[in-house]
C-alpha positions in Angstrom: -18.9 0.3 15.4 -20.0 3.9 16.4 -18.0 5.7 13.7 -18.8 9.3 14.8 -17.6 8.6 18.5 -14.3 6.9 16.9 -13.9 10.1 14.8 -14.2 12.3 17.8 -11.7 10.4 19.7 -9.3 10.6 16.7 -9.7 14.5 16.7 -9.3 14.7 20.6 -5.9 12.6 20.3 -4.7 14.3 17.3 -5.2 17.7 19.0 -2.5 16.7 21.5 0.1 17.1 18.7 -1.5 19.1 15.9 -2.8 22.7 16.2 -4.6 24.9 13.6 -4.9 22.2 10.8 -8.3 20.8 11.7 -9.7 20.7 8.1 -6.5 19.3 6.6 -6.4 16.5 9.2 -10.1 15.7 8.9 -9.5 15.3 5.2 -6.6 12.8 5.9 -9.0 10.7 8.0 -11.7 10.8 5.4 -9.1 9.6 2.8 -8.0 6.9 5.2 -11.4 5.5 5.7 -12.1 5.8 2.0 -9.1 3.6 1.2 -7.2 6.4 -0.8 -4.0 8.3 -0.9 -3.5 11.8 -0.3 -1.1 14.6 -1.7 -0.3 17.2 0.8 0.7 20.4 -0.7 2.2 23.2 1.6 5.1 25.3 2.4 7.7 23.9 4.7 6.9 23.9 8.5 3.2 23.7 8.4 3.0 20.2 10.1 2.6 17.9 6.9 5.0 15.3 8.4 3.6 15.6 11.9 0.1 14.9 10.6 1.3 11.8 8.9 3.2 10.5 12.0 0.3 11.5 14.2 -2.2 9.4 12.0 -0.2 6.4 11.9 0.3 6.4 15.7 -3.6 6.8 16.3 -4.3 3.7 14.2 -1.4 1.7 15.4 -0.1 1.3 11.8 3.4 0.7 10.5 4.9 4.0 9.2 7.9 4.5 7.0 9.3 7.7 5.4 11.2 8.1 2.1 12.9 11.3 1.2 12.5 11.7 -2.4 15.7 13.1 -4.2 16.8 13.3 -7.9 19.1 10.2 -7.5 16.5 8.1 -5.8 16.0 5.0 -7.8 12.8 2.7 -8.1 14.5 -0.2 -6.2 15.0 2.2 -3.4 11.2 2.3 -2.9 10.0 -1.1 -3.7 13.2 -3.3 -2.9 15.3 -5.7 -5.0 16.6 -9.3 -4.9 19.8 -9.8 -3.2 22.2 -12.9 -3.6 22.7 -14.8 -0.4 26.1 -16.2 -0.3 25.2 -18.7 2.5 22.0 -20.2 0.7 23.2 -19.6 -2.7 19.8 -18.2 -3.6 18.3 -14.9 -4.2 16.3 -13.3 -1.4 13.9 -10.3 -1.5 15.1 -7.2 0.3 11.8 -5.2 0.8 11.8 -1.5 0.3 10.0 1.0 2.4 6.7 0.6 0.4 6.1 -2.6 2.3 4.3 -0.7 5.2 0.8 0.7 6.0 1.4 4.4 5.9 4.0 5.6 3.6 5.3 9.3 3.7 6.7 10.2 0.3 8.3 13.5 1.3 8.8 15.9 -1.6 7.7 13.6 -4.1 8.1 16.0 -6.9 12.0 16.1 -6.3 12.4 12.5 -8.0 12.2 12.0 -11.7 9.3 10.4 -13.5 10.9 6.8 -13.4 11.0 6.7 -9.7 7.7 8.4 -9.1 6.1 5.7 -11.3 7.5 3.0 -9.0 4.5 3.9 -6.8 1.9 3.6 -9.4 1.3 -0.2 -9.2 1.5 0.1 -5.3 -1.1 2.9 -5.1 -3.6 1.4 -7.5 -3.2 -2.4 -7.0 -1.8 -2.4 -3.4 1.0 -4.8 -4.8 4.4 -4.5 -6.4 6.1 -6.6 -8.9 9.8 -7.2 -8.3 11.6 -9.3 -11.0 8.4 -10.9 -12.3 7.2 -11.8 -8.8 4.1 -10.4 -7.3 4.2 -9.2 -3.6 1.1 -8.0 -1.8 1.2 -5.0 0.4 -0.2 -4.9 3.9 -3.8 -3.5 4.6 -4.5 -0.7 5.0 -2.0 0.9 2.6 -2.0 4.7 2.3 0.5 6.9 0.6 0.9 10.5 2.0 3.0 12.5 -0.5 4.2 16.0 0.1 5.2 18.8 -2.2 6.1 22.4 -1.8 4.0 24.7 -4.0 6.5 27.5 -4.3 9.8 25.8 -4.9 10.2 24.6 -8.7 14.0 24.5 -9.1 15.2 20.9 -9.2 11.7 19.5 -9.2 9.8 17.1 -11.6 6.1 17.8 -12.2 4.0 14.8 -11.3 2.4 13.2 -14.4 -1.4 13.2 -14.7 -1.6 9.5 -14.5 0.0 9.6 -11.0 -1.9 12.5 -9.9 -5.1 10.8 -10.6 -4.2 8.0 -8.2 -4.5 10.4 -5.3 -7.8 10.3 -3.9 -7.5 13.9 -2.6 -5.0 16.8 -2.7 -5.1 18.5 0.6 -3.7 22.0 0.8 -2.0 22.7 4.3 -1.9 26.5 4.8 -0.5 28.5 7.6 -2.4 28.2 10.8 -4.5 31.1 12.1 -2.7 33.6 14.6 -4.3 32.2 17.5 -3.4 28.6 16.7 0.2 29.8 15.9 0.4 31.3 19.2 -0.7 28.0 20.7 2.0 26.2 18.8 4.6 28.6 20.3 3.1 28.2 23.8 3.5 24.4 23.5 6.9 24.5 22.3 7.8 26.9 25.1 6.3 24.3 27.6 8.5 21.5 26.1 6.6 19.8 23.3 8.7 18.6 20.5 7.4 17.1 17.3 10.4 14.8 17.0 9.5 13.2 20.2 5.9 12.2 19.7 6.2 9.4 22.4 6.1 12.3 25.0 2.9 13.8 23.6 0.7 11.3 25.2 -0.9 10.2 22.1 -3.3 7.0 22.6 -4.2 4.7 19.7 -7.9 4.9 18.9 -8.2 2.2 16.3 -6.2 -0.9 15.0 -5.7 -1.6 11.4 -8.2 -4.4 11.6 -10.9 -2.0 12.9 -10.5 0.2 9.9 -12.0 -2.7 7.8 -15.0 -2.7 9.9 -15.3 1.1 9.6 -15.3 0.7 5.9 -18.2 -1.7 6.1 -20.3 0.9 8.0 -19.3 3.4 5.4 -20.5 1.1 2.7 -23.9 0.9 4.2 -24.4 4.9 3.7 -27.4 5.6 1.4 -27.0 7.5 -1.7 -30.0 8.7 -3.8 -30.2 8.7 -7.4 -30.4 12.5 -7.3 -27.0 12.6 -5.6 -25.5 10.3 -8.3 -27.0 12.5 -11.0 -25.5 15.4 -9.3 -21.9 14.0 -9.2 -22.4 13.1 -13.0 -23.5 16.6 -13.9 -20.6 18.1 -12.0 -18.1 16.0 -13.8 -19.6 16.8 -17.0 -19.6 20.6 -16.2 -15.7 20.3 -15.7 -15.3 18.8 -18.9 -17.2 21.4 -20.8 -15.9 24.4 -18.8 -14.3 27.1 -20.8 -11.8 27.5 -18.3 -10.5 24.0 -18.4 -8.4 22.0 -20.9 -9.0 18.7 -18.8 -12.0 18.0 -16.5 -12.8 15.3 -14.0 -12.5 11.8 -15.1 -14.9 8.9 -14.2 -12.3 8.1 -11.4 -12.8 11.5 -10.2 -16.6 10.9 -9.8 -16.1 7.7 -8.1 -13.6 9.4 -5.6 -16.2 12.2 -4.9 -18.9 9.5 -4.1 -16.6 7.5 -1.9 -15.4 10.4 0.3 -18.8 11.9 0.5 -20.0 8.5 2.1 -17.3 8.5 4.4 -17.8 12.1 5.4 -21.5 11.4 6.0 -20.7 8.4 8.2 -18.2 10.4 10.3 -20.9 13.0 10.9 -23.2 10.2 12.1 -25.6 10.3 9.0 -26.5 7.2 7.0 -27.1 9.3 3.9 -25.2 11.7 1.7 -26.2 15.3 1.2 -25.4 17.7 -1.6 -23.4 19.8 0.8 -21.0 16.8 1.4 -20.4 16.7 -2.2 -19.7 20.6 -2.3 -17.2 20.3 0.6 -15.3 17.5 -0.8 -15.3 18.7 -4.5 -12.1 21.0 -4.1 -9.8 18.4 -2.5 -11.0 15.7 -4.8 -10.9 17.8 -8.1 -8.1 20.3 -7.8 -5.3 18.0 -8.8 -7.3 16.2 -11.6 -8.1 19.4 -13.8 -6.0 21.4 -16.0 -6.6 25.1 -16.5 -6.5 27.0 -19.7 -3.7 29.5 -20.0 -6.2 32.3 -20.4 -7.8 31.5 -17.1 -4.6 31.5 -15.3 -3.9 35.0 -16.9 -7.2 36.1 -15.5 -6.0 35.1 -12.0 -8.0 31.9 -11.8 -6.8 28.8 -9.9 -8.2 25.3 -9.6 -10.4 26.1 -6.5 -11.9 29.1 -8.2 -12.8 27.1 -11.2 -14.3 24.5 -9.1 -16.3 27.1 -7.2 -17.6 28.4 -10.5 -18.5 24.9 -11.6 -20.4 24.2 -8.3 -22.3 27.5 -8.8 -23.4 26.7 -12.3 -24.8 23.2 -11.5 -28.1 22.9 -10.1 -28.2 21.2 -6.5 -30.7 18.2 -6.2 -33.6 18.9 -3.8 
């Protein structure tokens, strides 16, 4: 499989529906091929849902959406057993988690008990319902969204669940020229609610994603790069700006996403620049800042930049 060519096709098709979010969509594709989940953070109206729907169409994947609310129950996500009067037996009524791409919209609006219903699905690709193990289809990917500025009526995601997300992608406002293009398209008749009319063509099938992952697995990673990742993780753990640094799972995520990014760029080896590019989306949701650092105006990305500047790059 010529992965760079496939990636260019994915970008070309996605551009028919998405404007001004190239980096965010690229990171979604990286997470897809890396086999991970993504937390999308952005204010309403920045195309988070549109990106999820577009990605599902481009790989011909089953897509379901759950609107998280305070009264949402775990069974509303994973399903439940229902008694069938005709057969006098219980039958499993599957919830929306039984899909390939699941959009968990405004995930922080549901309480922790409901959020935790996704933990087993995200980590093990399975759900347990009344003692019975049920496998989820492959590929399985959770795209969760949250609003960074609205806190009333929300429940912060626990660290255990945040760590299950491979990346946290920030979806910002598009540049003025891109926003003008959005207006131009809507003026010409484009409607995000009618993606069938956008002329999107599928590029991959879910089965071909497994082939792409085999190509990514073959990417070379030198010992110097592995040492660089370890030193970066250690630097976050000893940083005076942080209470909590990157876990071993964070280092694994950085390695896997760097291999995917290198393969998408047509390289069979990982460079230090790949690590630097992917460190913010991989680490920003896994670290906890000290109150003093927040008072100084620091945020996760600024701390990560400070760590990257402090750790020597391998030659």
